[in-house]
VOGU-3710 file (C-alpha; in Angstrom, 3 decimals, decimal comma):
1> mtvlesiprp> -0,216/0,385/-0,329  1,383/3,300/-1,062  1,420/6,175/0,785  -1,551/8,099/-0,896  -3,518/5,008/-0,797  -3,166/4,892/3,304  -4,810/8,125/3,357  -8,194/7,581/4,372  -11,132/9,125/1,741  -14,628/10,534/2,534
11> vstpdlpdrd> -17,446/8,092/3,059  -20,853/9,149/3,025  -22,832/7,641/6,130  -26,911/6,751/6,058  -28,892/9,714/8,068  -28,910/8,193/11,751  -32,112/9,113/14,523  -31,127/12,139/16,480  -29,232/12,530/19,106  -28,373/14,694/21,765
21> gdvvgwgara> -24,782/17,192/21,018  -25,630/16,685/17,046  -24,040/19,602/15,568  -26,312/20,597/12,532  -25,087/21,342/9,163  -21,009/18,848/10,039  -20,620/15,755/8,927  -22,353/13,285/6,453  -25,500/14,254/8,167  -25,619/17,796/6,448
31> pwsapdafta> -27,338/18,101/3,214  -24,502/20,316/1,265  -21,987/17,223/1,808  -24,226/14,408/0,846  -22,982/12,500/-2,183  -25,701/13,697/-5,087  -25,128/17,835/-3,674  -24,347/20,510/-5,424  -23,229/23,496/-3,759  -21,753/27,015/-4,607
41> safvgrelar> -18,261/25,044/-3,455  -18,157/22,865/-6,342  -18,963/25,313/-8,978  -16,381/26,745/-7,873  -14,245/23,809/-8,204  -15,843/22,865/-11,522  -14,970/26,590/-12,899  -11,730/26,517/-11,624  -10,536/23,277/-13,453  -12,261/24,409/-16,522
51> lgvrdafgvl> -10,008/27,535/-16,457  -6,652/25,168/-15,460  -6,393/24,875/-12,131  -4,882/21,239/-11,545  -3,380/21,920/-7,949  -4,409/23,020/-4,895  -2,450/23,692/-1,823  -3,634/24,222/1,352  -4,207/23,887/5,374  -7,811/23,275/6,188
61> gggiaafadg> -10,113/24,428/9,178  -13,368/24,877/10,012  -14,235/27,773/8,385  -13,345/26,302/5,477  -13,897/22,949/5,961  -17,465/23,186/3,289  -15,440/24,086/0,318  -12,487/21,383/0,929  -15,298/19,517/0,244  -17,024/20,651/-2,951
71> lrrapirlrh> -13,071/20,886/-3,894  -12,607/17,239/-4,134  -15,824/16,149/-6,509  -13,592/18,689/-9,318  -10,390/17,089/-10,978  -7,907/19,361/-8,614  -5,420/17,561/-6,709  -5,195/19,002/-3,401  -2,461/18,359/-1,236  -2,293/19,565/2,525
81> trheagavfa> 0,637/21,177/3,595  2,003/21,832/7,145  1,728/25,776/7,070  -0,470/28,369/5,048  2,913/30,245/3,757  4,243/26,688/2,328  1,278/26,168/0,459  1,439/29,535/-0,825  5,074/29,263/-1,945  4,457/25,624/-3,156
91> aieahfatdr> 1,431/27,096/-4,979  3,733/29,623/-6,650  6,144/26,807/-7,796  3,555/24,371/-9,471  2,060/27,876/-11,634  6,267/28,161/-12,505  6,931/24,070/-13,152  3,245/23,699/-15,230  2,493/27,657/-16,888  -1,037/26,841/-15,219
101> ptavvvttgp> -3,102/28,596/-12,853  -2,944/26,906/-8,794  -5,032/28,023/-5,757  -4,814/27,792/-2,335  -7,194/26,862/0,340  -6,773/28,064/3,795  -9,213/29,098/6,791  -10,532/31,957/7,971  -8,235/34,416/10,378  -4,443/33,164/11,233
111> glwnalngam> -4,890/30,940/7,698  -5,371/34,679/6,033  -2,505/36,281/7,417  -0,148/33,339/7,239  -0,727/33,507/3,507  -0,151/36,495/3,018  3,638/36,600/2,501  3,354/34,223/-0,069  0,944/36,073/-1,719  3,015/38,974/-1,930
121> aaradgaklv> 5,739/36,568/-3,515  2,986/35,128/-5,880  2,219/39,130/-6,773  5,626/40,384/-7,379  7,198/37,047/-9,195  4,152/37,268/-11,778  2,215/33,878/-10,684  -1,691/33,076/-11,608  -2,789/32,068/-8,245  -5,912/32,132/-6,645
131> lvsgatsraq> -6,094/32,253/-2,609  -9,572/30,983/-1,671  -9,974/31,832/2,654  -12,977/31,279/4,864  -14,609/34,542/6,163  -17,297/34,792/8,309  -21,174/35,079/7,274  -22,482/38,014/7,996  -25,160/37,173/10,382  -21,854/35,749/12,170
141> lgrgavqetg> -20,153/39,502/12,206  -19,810/41,267/15,352  -21,235/38,424/17,276  -17,261/37,045/18,222  -17,731/34,105/16,282  -14,148/31,743/16,502  -11,245/33,778/14,053  -13,413/36,376/12,741  -12,322/37,311/9,420  -14,950/40,455/8,509
151> pattpagltt> -14,923/44,126/8,179  -14,052/44,964/11,598  -11,169/42,752/11,525  -9,369/42,772/7,897  -8,098/45,409/6,340  -10,104/46,559/2,820  -7,118/45,421/1,097  -7,665/41,801/1,567  -11,065/42,008/-0,865  -10,341/44,966/-2,576
161> agplfhlaaq> -8,069/44,752/-5,826  -4,637/46,807/-4,856  -1,054/46,505/-4,396  -1,389/42,858/-2,788  -4,160/40,990/-5,209  -5,053/41,583/-8,678  -8,947/40,906/-7,785  -10,394/40,603/-4,325  -13,846/39,616/-2,976  -15,975/38,448/-0,667
171> petvaelrhf> -19,047/37,851/-2,273  -22,445/36,730/-0,228  -24,495/35,772/-3,265  -24,095/33,078/-6,155  -24,404/35,736/-8,650  -21,255/37,949/-6,912  -19,487/34,680/-7,091  -20,239/34,504/-10,702  -19,058/37,919/-11,219  -15,778/37,359/-9,553
181> lqqlaggwaq> -15,196/33,698/-11,627  -15,732/35,784/-14,199  -13,251/38,964/-13,811  -10,666/35,784/-12,754  -11,242/33,834/-15,819  -9,901/37,514/-17,791  -7,774/38,158/-15,623  -5,742/34,872/-16,124  -6,652/35,033/-20,376  -4,004/37,928/-19,887
191> pggfvahlal> -0,003/37,602/-20,008  1,716/37,995/-16,886  0,948/37,478/-13,540  -2,603/37,545/-12,033  -3,067/37,006/-8,063  -6,282/36,986/-6,793  -8,351/36,569/-3,041  -11,455/34,711/-3,250  -13,418/35,083/0,857  -16,034/32,677/1,056
201> pwslqterid> -18,614/32,635/3,960  -19,429/29,546/5,298  -23,215/30,413/4,135  -22,190/30,690/0,456  -19,791/27,548/0,818  -22,795/25,432/1,787  -25,640/26,994/-0,371  -27,122/24,491/-2,598  -27,867/25,465/-6,313  -28,704/23,790/-9,336
211> patpaigawt> -26,209/21,519/-11,115  -27,137/22,902/-14,548  -25,589/26,621/-13,131  -24,259/27,613/-16,667  -20,527/28,311/-16,882  -18,677/31,150/-16,583  -17,455/33,085/-20,039  -14,678/31,671/-21,885  -12,045/34,148/-22,692  -8,644/34,392/-24,271
221> ieaaaaptsa> -6,890/37,932/-24,526  -3,811/38,272/-26,517  -1,231/41,043/-26,042  -1,389/43,984/-28,501  1,952/43,937/-31,451  4,143/46,173/-31,481  3,422/48,764/-34,299  5,771/49,004/-36,661  6,809/52,313/-35,991  8,179/51,138/-32,427
231> ldatlarlde> 10,092/47,954/-34,684  11,855/50,688/-37,033  12,580/53,520/-34,188  14,093/50,332/-31,851  16,409/49,208/-34,778  17,301/52,949/-35,055  18,264/53,407/-32,292  20,101/50,233/-31,792  21,451/51,206/-35,011  23,239/54,618/-33,541
241> gtaalwighg> 26,697/53,330/-31,547  26,964/50,545/-29,365  24,062/48,193/-27,947  23,234/45,531/-26,018  20,327/43,720/-24,711  19,513/43,077/-20,437  17,089/40,289/-20,236  14,567/39,918/-16,909  12,053/37,331/-15,673  9,505/38,773/-17,861
251> argasaelra> 11,775/37,391/-21,476  11,664/33,806/-19,830  9,094/32,313/-22,853  11,292/34,193/-25,634  14,794/32,300/-25,187  14,612/31,275/-29,188  13,423/34,018/-30,741  16,261/36,014/-28,417  18,834/33,408/-29,511  17,814/34,165/-33,410
261> faeaaqlpvi> 17,986/38,143/-32,941  21,188/38,520/-30,622  22,636/35,765/-33,318  22,125/37,875/-36,476  22,326/41,471/-35,101  25,696/40,373/-33,341  24,588/42,183/-29,583  26,252/41,508/-26,241  23,709/39,783/-23,813  22,919/40,706/-19,763
271> csprakgvfd> 20,591/38,806/-17,970  19,336/39,271/-14,406  19,350/36,556/-12,004  15,810/35,058/-12,751  16,760/35,124/-16,050  19,071/32,388/-15,975  19,492/30,359/-18,675  16,843/32,094/-20,886  19,884/33,040/-23,004  22,862/30,054/-23,099
281> edhplfvgvs> 25,422/31,297/-19,961  28,031/29,507/-22,311  27,143/31,563/-25,676  29,800/33,816/-26,659  27,701/37,247/-26,449  26,489/36,360/-23,019  28,338/38,969/-20,507  27,189/37,727/-17,592  24,798/37,650/-14,855  24,146/41,415/-13,309
291> gagghatvpr> 23,116/42,570/-9,939  23,602/40,319/-6,922  25,792/37,510/-6,794  26,970/38,689/-10,751  29,755/38,583/-12,800  32,427/41,011/-12,769  31,985/40,606/-16,304  29,032/43,056/-16,094  30,314/46,270/-14,691  33,462/45,882/-16,875
301> ffaehrpatl> 31,316/46,071/-19,884  29,715/48,926/-18,751  33,203/50,593/-17,436  34,653/49,618/-20,801  32,612/49,453/-23,383  29,433/51,309/-22,239  26,415/50,735/-24,734  24,879/54,219/-26,240  21,751/52,096/-25,719  20,069/49,435/-23,792
311> lvlgsrlgev> 17,189/47,199/-24,991  15,673/46,019/-21,913  13,014/43,156/-21,938  10,997/41,620/-19,296  12,528/43,736/-16,431  12,124/46,345/-13,977  15,927/46,842/-13,423  15,471/47,097/-9,855  17,980/46,264/-6,941  18,491/42,867/-6,917
321> tsflapgatp> 19,327/42,957/-11,164  21,055/46,107/-11,213  22,015/47,507/-7,740  20,619/50,949/-9,248  24,548/52,050/-9,731  24,745/54,764/-12,041  27,127/53,116/-14,637  24,172/50,751/-15,255  23,564/52,779/-17,697  23,327/53,614/-21,350
331> srgwihvdld> 25,411/56,742/-22,667  22,528/57,763/-25,077  18,806/56,282/-23,928  17,175/52,865/-23,102  14,796/50,991/-24,648  12,216/49,416/-22,830  9,704/46,516/-23,584  7,196/45,254/-20,853  3,983/44,573/-20,038  4,244/46,753/-17,468
341> pgafaaafpg> 4,723/50,494/-18,220  5,064/51,120/-14,770  8,879/49,409/-15,365  9,882/52,316/-17,500  12,090/54,539/-15,840  11,148/53,075/-12,268  15,045/52,343/-11,524  16,952/54,883/-13,376  15,548/58,139/-13,501  17,422/61,101/-15,090
351> tdgmgvvaev> 18,225/58,942/-18,497  15,961/58,780/-22,179  13,877/56,266/-23,221  11,222/54,714/-24,994  8,720/52,161/-24,177  7,127/49,960/-25,285  4,256/48,458/-23,839  4,717/44,468/-25,828  4,790/40,428/-25,029  8,271/40,275/-24,779
361> rgfvaaldar> 8,546/37,543/-27,072  6,116/38,852/-29,542  8,123/41,834/-29,895  11,584/40,173/-30,437  10,071/37,479/-33,012  8,469/40,832/-34,707  11,971/42,391/-34,699  13,754/40,226/-36,119  11,359/39,872/-39,136  11,038/43,880/-39,519
371> aratgwyarr> 15,270/43,150/-39,975  15,804/40,593/-42,165  13,030/42,383/-44,278  14,208/45,543/-44,277  17,945/44,271/-44,309  19,316/45,705/-41,251  21,336/43,266/-40,231  23,480/43,419/-43,021  24,485/46,900/-41,661  25,857/45,281/-38,376
381> tpaivphvgr> 29,274/44,810/-36,980  30,422/42,184/-34,560  30,012/43,020/-30,716  33,011/43,225/-28,209  31,603/41,235/-25,785  33,849/40,300/-22,103  32,309/36,923/-21,520  32,100/35,199/-18,284  33,808/31,976/-18,502  33,759/29,192/-15,762
391> aprlapraae> 35,622/29,084/-13,027  39,311/27,142/-12,368  38,051/23,400/-11,717  38,856/22,716/-7,725  39,942/19,317/-6,454  38,237/17,936/-3,547  39,764/18,346/-0,324  39,173/16,220/2,941  37,919/19,295/5,222  34,748/21,068/5,147
401> vrhpylmqvv> 32,967/22,110/1,677  33,612/25,226/0,365  30,843/26,787/-1,923  33,162/26,849/-4,738  33,104/23,029/-4,909  29,862/22,609/-3,509  28,238/24,876/-6,731  31,069/23,004/-9,212  29,299/19,514/-8,187  25,865/20,703/-8,327
411> qelivegsda> 26,525/21,544/-12,161  28,287/18,510/-13,460  25,925/16,126/-11,455  22,633/17,831/-11,313  22,525/21,212/-14,144  24,350/18,872/-16,777  24,196/15,704/-15,729  20,023/15,764/-14,818  17,036/17,708/-16,112  16,144/18,330/-12,449
421> vvmseagnaf> 15,048/21,964/-11,798  17,230/23,845/-9,652  15,862/26,462/-6,868  17,978/28,654/-4,913  16,940/30,194/-1,206  16,822/33,905/-0,402  20,740/34,838/1,347  23,883/32,640/0,669  22,428/29,888/-1,822  20,915/32,800/-3,941
431> twcnfalrfa> 24,029/34,540/-4,720  26,251/31,617/-4,799  23,768/29,559/-7,622  23,617/33,290/-9,564  27,198/33,781/-9,891  28,562/30,104/-10,245  25,607/28,049/-12,235  25,663/28,040/-15,976  22,382/27,385/-17,444  21,719/26,715/-21,340
441> apgryrtsaa> 17,983/26,568/-21,390  15,064/28,352/-19,532  13,061/26,908/-17,067  15,701/25,201/-14,742  16,554/27,876/-12,950  14,328/29,347/-9,874  15,061/32,115/-7,542  12,474/34,829/-6,329  14,802/37,735/-6,537  11,648/40,349/-6,212
451> wgsmghfttg> 10,264/39,443/-3,195  12,774/37,236/-1,713  11,350/36,120/1,143  13,192/33,256/3,269  11,515/29,507/3,498  9,712/30,491/0,085  12,067/27,626/-1,540  12,495/25,217/0,896  8,665/25,013/0,476  7,839/25,581/-3,456
461> cvgaalagar> 9,912/22,705/-4,129  7,549/20,808/-3,181  4,822/22,176/-5,567  6,771/22,026/-8,927  7,630/18,317/-7,674  4,594/17,336/-7,285  2,692/19,080/-10,096  5,543/19,671/-12,430  7,582/16,575/-14,451  10,664/16,187/-12,962
471> ravaivgdga> 12,675/16,896/-9,509  13,164/19,963/-7,637  16,618/20,206/-6,093  16,177/23,464/-3,758  19,696/24,723/-2,426  18,953/26,301/0,724  20,577/27,673/4,166  20,156/26,128/7,767  18,171/29,436/9,029  15,702/29,053/5,675
481> mlmnneinta> 15,188/25,121/6,551  14,697/26,187/10,332  12,315/28,911/9,050  10,000/26,489/7,044  9,702/23,150/5,781  7,089/20,793/3,970  9,391/17,662/4,432  6,416/16,142/5,872  4,105/17,457/3,454  6,856/15,288/0,583
491> vayradviwi> 6,901/12,588/2,358  3,387/12,192/2,705  2,676/12,521/-1,348  6,145/11,118/-2,040  7,449/14,190/-3,709  10,679/13,520/-5,730  12,824/17,083/-4,160  16,421/17,188/-2,920  17,230/19,880/-0,409  20,975/20,713/-0,512
501> vlndaqlgln> 21,465/22,600/2,902  24,562/24,869/3,270  24,682/24,476/7,238  27,136/26,393/8,777  25,467/27,014/11,908  24,843/30,951/11,612  23,121/33,076/9,348  25,911/33,762/6,635  24,808/36,405/4,602  24,173/38,512/7,576
511> ehgmsalgmr> 27,251/37,526/9,588  29,697/38,254/6,787  27,189/41,226/5,717  27,766/43,192/9,260  31,155/42,572/8,740  31,697/43,886/5,412  30,206/47,272/6,886  32,621/47,376/9,549  30,168/45,164/12,259  30,415/43,563/15,095
521> pvetqlprtd> 27,202/40,913/13,977  24,152/40,789/16,039  22,286/37,452/16,205  23,625/36,121/13,466  24,805/32,404/14,866  22,633/29,355/15,421  22,833/25,832/17,196  24,335/23,231/14,794  21,157/21,126/13,569  21,211/17,548/12,518
531> faafarcqga> 19,081/18,329/9,135  19,972/14,366/8,332  18,239/13,736/11,403  15,170/15,802/11,120  14,331/14,179/7,845  14,972/10,609/8,239  12,427/11,176/11,655  9,548/12,298/9,222  10,507/9,511/6,795  12,005/11,061/4,352
541> vgiavatele> 15,860/9,893/3,242  18,324/12,128/5,438  21,770/12,085/4,309  25,190/14,298/6,235  28,368/15,046/3,956  31,185/16,417/6,743  34,048/16,837/3,672  34,289/17,499/-0,037  35,095/14,056/-0,295  31,694/13,112/0,427
551> laaaiahala> 29,708/15,524/-1,582  29,468/14,191/-5,044  28,452/10,554/-3,431  25,787/11,954/-1,741  24,689/13,809/-4,611  24,400/10,967/-6,946  22,723/8,532/-4,209  19,787/11,762/-3,995  19,257/11,652/-7,401  19,117/7,902/-8,121
561> tpgpvvidvr> 16,421/7,745/-4,697  12,697/8,539/-4,962  10,950/10,909/-3,188  12,220/13,388/-0,915  15,745/13,532/0,427  17,880/15,749/2,920  21,519/16,351/1,987  22,909/18,291/5,200  26,428/19,953/3,790  28,702/21,009/6,618
571> vdrtvpspil> 30,018/23,947/4,657  33,177/26,633/5,703  31,719/29,244/7,156  34,258/31,462/6,489  33,899/31,865/3,190  31,703/34,971/2,352  29,571/35,248/-0,542  30,255/36,291/-3,881  27,695/39,529/-3,081  30,253/40,987/-0,534
581> alriqslqag> 33,929/39,641/-1,407  34,630/42,794/-3,262  33,058/44,737/-0,671  34,877/43,186/2,076  38,124/43,508/-0,198  37,896/47,041/-0,269  37,152/47,788/3,067  40,294/45,571/4,138  42,207/47,890/1,834  40,417/51,175/2,954
591> r> 39,275/52,455/0,413
//
């Protein structure tokens, strides 16, 4: 018997005679939970499935139990996680693993509040996701309901559109519910991310409705094509002096088009941390990764070959991507292509530019076609590109694991030796992966530079593994692993996940960052944790790695082992992050 087969399924129970203490409306005796009942909750499940949802994650409670009963009637797999934040992070990564919208289910009060950090990450990362929470019925408001969730206890931004949700509502009727779902369909049909919140009061969750209730309308929404005038203006500006491409997360669907255009135009390519692999990092036109954990070739390129024009595709050029460095600007002007016009001039005021509101893949394909039709490529000359290359190969030593050696083994065995998706957690893991790993194709690397919450990928990896077709490998710090993880959930559903834990018994980025600022580090040390034992006590495979001599065999064993595996790697705590190394050297030199 598998783990899934051992989980008891809901069964119907014949009507029982009345007994003192029966709670009306609960259990198999409730009319809304009868096998032939069709409720507003079942309607929501049916419509979410029609909109493409196949995976949902959540933590159930009394305030959302009736919705869970309705959802189980839809072809949507609901996985119960151990924390609401983990549920949202899992749903985010399930979306990026499948390109389908996903759902999160939480109860009233603390259930909703615990999910909000993940909801903000979903918004910042551009996911398509709906958060379905319980809400207190109108008749119960102000009467001391358990975990009351209503106007008196909930900020307006949780049930109205704003910075957190693109769409949010607390419907009280089926007509209002249908309106929300129709708006959700339109939001998800648009290119780009769309995060919504549906607060369902118990009265609506349990309302029985006609199974023949019409479905909401099906929508497709196409991004507007860039006009020929914008294409011609782009080509003209790229032809006036030196130029380069700077690509971001919003360009992840345009890998083939970008390569064709860059090669034909002989344009250097820089990528943001979240765009690693969108352009082959071993390609001779690739300058390097910018920003946090980025490559020294990028600032050198700006210093020695500053482009007159930079074509930015799908990036806001925020701090993690550009450090907002004054030198990371073109001498003449920007061309900025994004679905969100708010991205234009957001990071670097004071430099001229042209913004084009368009989906990146369609824009680059049209630009390539226009360049060929006008003979523009024939006028191009080869660019000067300081290619990033690879670090010298290290030999293993019988000592704690150095971060560069760990990345070397990850590159060889996981990036090049498997098809796993690699995820890096906020902190040291993020900077080392950005700096050292090289990807030749999109969809192999995920990180959250936009929001950067610790715990995103210690939990999100489970969602990616359960919803997607590939194993997920999360490279995480010990601080993040202690903060939030879903090992227990991975065991319950036999998710093919590997956690590689950088165990240095400290918050490494904080430790070295404070030192780089000339401070004595404050509260950065942690008690040493045996993560291998922690994994085994929950039913996962746990492997401890004390020296570099053990590392390759441990990772190879994990890749060959189905189900969840935690590799506890004792890393050299004295090695600073690449983001800090130059700064520390500068401080020590007294500059």
